[in-house]
N, C-alpha and C positions, 0 to 999 in steps of 0.2 A: 777254199782259196781260189781266186779266179786265175785263170790262164790267159795272159795277154800276148797277142800277136805281136811280133816285131814291127815297129812303125816304119812306113814306107814315106820317105820325105819327097819323093819325085813326083812332080805334078805342076799345077798352075798356082801362083801366088794368089792368095785369097783375101786379102785385105785391100783398103783403098789406098794405101801408100806403097810406092814402088820399092822402098827399102834401099835404094842406091842412088837417090838424088833426083829421080825424074819420074813423072807419072806415065802410066801406060794405059791409054783409053781402052784398048782391046781387053786388057785383063779386067779393068773395072767393069766394063759392060758385061762381062761373063762371070762376075763374082757370084751371083745367085745360083747359076747352074753348077759352078764348081763346088760351091758349099753344099748343095744338094747331093753331090757325088761323095763329098768328104765326110760330112756330119750326119749322124743319126737323126732320125725324125722324133725319137724319144727325148723327153726332157729330163729323165732321171735314169740312171744305170742301176743295175742290181746292187743290193746291199747285203750285209751280214746281219742275220737275225739275232745272233748272240755275240755281243762285243764285250762281255764282262771281263774278259782276260786280255783286252786290247787297250793300247794307247791310241787314241784317235785325235788326229789333227785336221782341223777344218779352216778354210779360208773363203771369205765372202766380200765382195764389194757391195755395200749396203745402200749406196746412192743417196746418202744423207739420212741420219737418224736423229735429227735435232728436234723432233716432236715426241711428246711422251707416248703417244699411240703407237707410232712406227717403232720407237726403241723397244717398247714392251712386246709388241707382236714379234719382232724378229728374234729377240732374245729368248722368248718363250719357245719358238720353234727350235732354235739351236740347243738351248739347255735341255729340252725334252729328250734329245738324242743322247744326253749324257756324254757329250764330247769332252775330252781331256784338255785340248788347247784349241782356242777360237781366235782366228785373226780377222779383223774387220778392217775394211779400207773405205775411203771416202766418207767417213762419219760426219764430217763438217761440224764437229763438236769440239768446243774448248775443252781443256782438261777439267776445269772446274765444273762445267755443265754435265760433262760425261760422268764424273764421279757423283754428281747430285743424282742423276737419272739412275745410275746404277744402285746406288744406296737406297733410292725410294723403290726401285723394283725389288731389290734384295728383301726389303721388309715385307713385300707384298707376296713374294714368291719364295717358297721354302726351297725349291730346286737351286736357287742362286746362293744359298747359304754355304754351299761347298765350292764356290768360286771366289777368285780375287782378279781384279781388273786393273790394267795399266794402260794409260792413254798418251797420245802425242798430238800436238796441234800447233800450228803456226798462224797467228793472226794475219801475217802478211800473205797467206795462201789459204784463203777460206774454203776453197774447193777440195782441200785435202783433209787430213785427220785419219790417224789410225789407231788401232787399240788391240790389245791382246787380253784374252779372258782365259784364265788358267785355273783348272781344278786344284783344289786345296792340297791334295796329296802330292802334287807336283809343286805348287807355288810355295810350299814351305822350304823348298831348296833354292829359291830365287835369291841371289846375292847381290845382283846388280841389274840396273835398267838403263839402256842406252836409247837416246831420242835425237832425231835430227830433222828439223824443219817440217814436222808433222806428216812426213811420208816414209819414216823409217823408225821402227821401234824394235828393240832386241832385249831379251832377258838372258842372264847368264845363271845356269843351274849348276851348282857345285854338289853333285850327287856322291854317295858314299865311295863309288868306284869309278867315276868317270866325270868329265866336264862336258856339259851339253848346252847348246845355245839355240833358242828359237828366234827367228827374224821374220818380221812382217813388214812388207814394203807396199808402197803405192807409187809406182813410176809414172811420171808425167807423159802424156802422149807425144808422138812424134814431132807434132808441129811446135811444141814448147821445149824440145830437148835442149837446145842451146841456151835458153834462158833459165830453165829449172832442172831439166832432167840430168844434164851432164854432171853437175855438182852432186846430185843425189846418187847417181850411179857410181861415181868415183868413191864416194864416202862408203857405199855398201862394199865395193871390191875391197877397198883398203881395210875395212873392218873385219871382213872375212878372212883375208890374208893374215891380218895381225893376230887374230884369235885362234886361227888354225895352227899357227906356229906355237901358240900357247898351250896347245893340246886339246882345244875344244872341237867337238863334232858339231857342225853348223847345219840346221835345217831351215831353209828359207821359203816362205810362202807369200802370196799376195797377188795383187792385179799388176802385172808387168806391162800392160798395154802393148805387148809385143808377143807375137805368136812364134814359137820355136820352129813350127812347120815352114814359115816363111824364110827364117834365117837359114834353114837347111836347103830350102829351095834355091836360094841365091848361090850357096856354095856349090850345089850340084850342077848349076848352070854356068859355073866358072866366074861368077860376079862377086865382087867384094861388097859385103853388107856395109850399110852405113854405120857410123858410130852409135846410132840409136840402139842397135843390137849388141852393144858391148857387154852388158851384164849377161846376156844369153849366151855369148861367146865365152866369157869368163867361166861360167858355171859348166858349160860343156867341155871346155878345155881341162877343167879341174876334175872331170869325171864324176860331176853331180848327176844324178838320175832325175829326169822329168818323166814321171810315170803317169799314165792316164788310161782309163778303161775304153773299151770298144764294145760295140753291140755284136749280136750274132752274125752280122754280115761284115764285120770287120771295120766298121765305120767308127769314127771318133765321136765324142759327145762335145758339142760346143759349150763354152762358158759364157760367152757373150752373145746376147740376142738383140738384133736390131729392132727398131720401132715397129716394124711390120711383122714382128714375130718370126723372123728368119734367122736360123743359127748362122752366126757370122764368123766367129773366130774362138780360138782357145788361148786366151791371154790370162786366165787366172791359173796359177801354177804352184806346185809344191815340189821343191827340189831337195834331195837328200844325198848324202855321200854314197858312193858306189858300194862301200863296204856294207852298207845296211840292206842292200838288195837281196842278198842270199840269207842273211842271218836275223834281219829284224823286220823288214817290210813284208806285209801279208796281203794287202787288198787295197783298192781305191774305188771311189765312187764319185759321180757327178750327181748332185741332188738339187731339185728345184724346190724351194721352201713352200710348204702348203699355204702359207699366208699370202704370197704373191700370186698363186694360182687362183685363189679364191676372191681376192679383192677386186672391187670395181673402181677404186680410187686410183687414178693414174699416178699420183705422187707417191702412193704407197707400193706401186708395183716395181719389182726389181728387174733390171736388164742383164743382170749377171746371175749365174748358177754357182752353188756352192761346191767346192772340191773337197773331199775328205780323204785322208790317207790312214790306213789301219796299220799299226805296228804291234808286234809282240812286246812283252814287258822287258825284253832285252834291251829296248831302246833306254831304259832308265838303269840298266845293269852294266857292269863292266868286270874286268878282272879284279880279283880281291886285291886291295892295297898290300904292298909287301910288308909294311909295319904290322897289319893285323895278322898275316900269315905267321910272322915270326912270334907275335905276343900270344895269339890264340892256338897256335899249333893245330889249325883245322885240317882235317884229313878229308879226302874224297874217295869214293868207291867206284871201281871200274870192273868190267868184265875181263877175266884173265884168260884171253883166247889161247896163249902160248901153252897153257897147262890143260886145255880142254882135251879129253880122251875120246876114242871113238864111241864109248858108252855115253858120255856127256852129249855128244852131238846126236846120238841116237835118241836119247831121251828128249833133247830139244826138239827134234823133229817130230817125235810121237806126240809131245804136249801141243805143238802147233796143230798137228792133224786133228787131235781130239777136240780142241777148244775152237778152231777156226770156224768149223762148220756150225757150231752151236752159237758162236758170237755173230756170224753173218746172218743167222736166222732171226736174231733178237734185235739187231741194230735198226735204228730208225733215223731217217733224215730230218733236218730241221723243217717243221711244218710251215714256218713263216718265211723261209728263204725265197727270194725272187729269182734265184738262178734257174736255168733251164733244168727240167727233170733229169736229163742224162747227166748234167754236170753235178746235181745234187747226189745222184746215185753213185757216180764215180768218187766223189769226196768221201761219201759215207763208207763205201767198201774199202777205200784206201786207209781212212782212219782206223777202221776196225781191224784191218790186216796189221797196221803199225802196232796198235795196242796189243794184239795177240802175240806178236813176235816179241815184243818187250815183256809181257807177262811170263811167256815161256823161258825167256832167257834168265829172268830173275828167279825162276823156280829151278832151273836145271843147270845152268852154266856156273863154273867156279868164278869167285870175285876176289878182288884184293884191294887193300886201301893203300892210298898213296900219301906220303908226307907232303907238306907245303912246298918243299924244295923240289918236288918232282917236276921234270920237264917233259911235256908231251912230245913224243918223237913221230907222232902221225904225219905222214907226208902232207904238204899243203894241198896237193891235188885231191887227195882223199877227203880233206876238210871241206874244200869247196863243193865236192860232189855231195 
């Protein structure tokens, strides 16, 4: 798991819009220099070599995929990563055309047989178009699909023990906020508010066309952000987390690249509830698709990078429903610390001492990991230590079973730790 430094939002605004209603030529003239200080020169951040036990969420602005070749190439890149949920923006595809291309590709590519796709498009806004491509082990729980003007699509998942919602958005840029963006943003905010009250956990991804860095810049400078940042402000005030990786120097990875190949901004975002940060979220990555790095066709080249969030399987799990607890009378086993004797703790300590050195000498770090060698080594040793402690506890400490009505009295502070 990666360790992410706390973001520092203090600095100079880095996009071409002032954010508070007027331009600033000094800022605009120094954009490139500031971007070099803020953003990593690398086009891809480290990744996890083994994601078999992960739920992976990806978001990418595809800059139009209305040709067969570009559609196939981008989907090949994405599905080869075996991502769980893929959000696409700026597809410029009608729903019928998207379904046709997806079906055709599905017949030619076995990897897509395990995915289902949902699309949204508005003929009055042909620059838009969004889609969600969902792995079948998740899509079987889809109960409802919401669409709005080709720039918003959301799916409701009614899982056995929780209600989860994935939202994919493509927010219009600042210069069209009053004509297009205002209505879209209001609809998104109303939607999240309504379904949060219904017990849904919402994860929102997409191209926001707004950089949170700039929003926090304005607040730090004592200025009032323009209404264009209303969605960023809403998610921030609702304690949603905007997580993004940094390189070894603490620099961010840009997600939007200007025509001169200069990292420009981080406007492709993935937000999730604060409660997931400690219990569910694991890792994140900024990724440049291989097809866009290798192509010589300007129309096929992307100006956005893909953002990927890695979550553990608790994302799809929740507390067991009360009716199941009552019907099945399912019990759970915990360590009975209150009845541990000095001999129990002595056996526990001896077991760790005996096994830890052996386990440490035989453990191996993932050979394909792109993390720094020191990080890989630290992760390897920490995982080995945790496994050894748990094995020793299972072997030496007393246990007890709790009935379904048992209430955990563990202090909240200890749970968080």
